[in-house]
C-alpha positions in Angstrom: 3.9 9.8 26.2 2.6 7.4 29.1 -0.5 6.1 28.5 -1.1 6.0 32.3 -1.2 10.0 32.3 -3.1 10.0 29.4 -5.9 7.9 31.0 -6.3 9.8 34.0 -7.3 12.6 31.8 -10.3 10.5 30.2 -13.5 11.8 31.6 -12.2 15.3 32.8 -12.6 18.6 31.1 -9.4 17.8 29.1 -11.2 14.4 27.5 -11.5 15.0 23.8 -10.9 13.3 20.2 -7.4 14.4 20.3 -6.8 13.2 23.7 -8.0 9.7 22.5 -5.8 9.8 19.3 -2.9 10.7 21.7 -3.6 7.6 24.2 -4.2 5.4 21.0 -1.0 6.5 19.7 0.9 6.1 23.1 -1.0 2.5 23.2 -0.1 1.2 20.0 3.6 2.1 20.9 3.4 0.3 24.1 1.9 -3.2 22.0 -1.5 -2.4 23.5 -3.0 -2.3 19.7 -6.5 -3.5 20.7 -7.3 -0.7 23.6 -5.6 1.5 21.1 -8.5 0.6 18.3 -11.0 1.0 21.4 -9.8 4.3 21.8 -9.6 5.9 18.4 -13.4 4.5 18.1 -14.1 6.7 20.9 -12.4 9.6 19.0 -14.5 9.0 15.9 -17.5 8.9 18.1 -16.6 12.1 20.1 -15.9 13.9 16.6 -17.2 12.1 13.7 -15.7 15.2 11.6 -12.1 14.2 12.4 -10.4 12.8 9.6 -7.1 12.0 11.3 -9.1 9.8 13.8 -10.6 8.2 10.9 -7.1 7.5 9.0 -5.2 6.4 12.0 -8.1 3.8 13.1 -8.0 2.6 9.2 -4.1 2.0 9.2 -4.4 0.5 13.0 -6.9 -2.3 11.9 -5.1 -2.8 8.9 -1.8 -3.7 11.2 -4.7 -5.9 13.1 -5.3 -8.1 9.9 -8.6 -6.5 9.8 -9.0 -5.1 6.1 -12.7 -4.5 5.9 -12.3 -2.7 9.3 -9.7 -0.7 7.8 -12.1 -0.2 4.8 -15.3 1.0 6.9 -12.9 3.7 8.9 -11.4 4.9 5.7 -15.0 5.2 3.8 -16.5 6.8 7.0 -13.1 9.4 7.1 -13.7 10.2 3.4 -17.1 11.1 3.9 -16.3 12.9 6.9 -13.6 14.7 4.7 -16.0 15.7 1.9 -18.4 17.1 4.4 -15.5 19.2 5.9 -14.0 20.0 2.7 -10.9 18.8 3.7 -9.4 17.6 0.0 -5.5 16.5 1.4 -7.6 13.7 3.7 -10.0 12.6 1.4 -7.2 11.9 -1.3 -4.9 9.9 1.2 -7.6 7.9 2.4 -8.7 7.2 -1.3 -5.0 6.0 -1.7 -5.3 3.6 1.4 -8.3 2.3 0.0 -7.1 1.6 -3.8 -3.8 0.1 -2.0 -6.3 -2.3 0.1 -8.4 -2.9 -2.7 -5.1 -3.7 -5.0 -3.5 -5.9 -1.9 -0.7 -3.3 -2.0 -0.9 -2.3 1.5 
């Protein structure tokens, strides 16, 4: 999807964490990773329980050579997953963290 079309929805009643994740994906595909990161941070602010946003934020930060930021995102995501009872997301992010700590990213 075109990031321009998604940007137009920011600040409207359709603005949501899901919109921000979709925009971040489109931005990342367009090579605008820094802005994608900002949108993912906003998604996690809008809905701190949205584990998909935390997972994607961690992956993006890792791709931006920010392992500390990735670790922080995944740790927050694991905490959110535990509160939600989202065992699958919790396990996935634990695997990401273990790989990060072993240097197998």
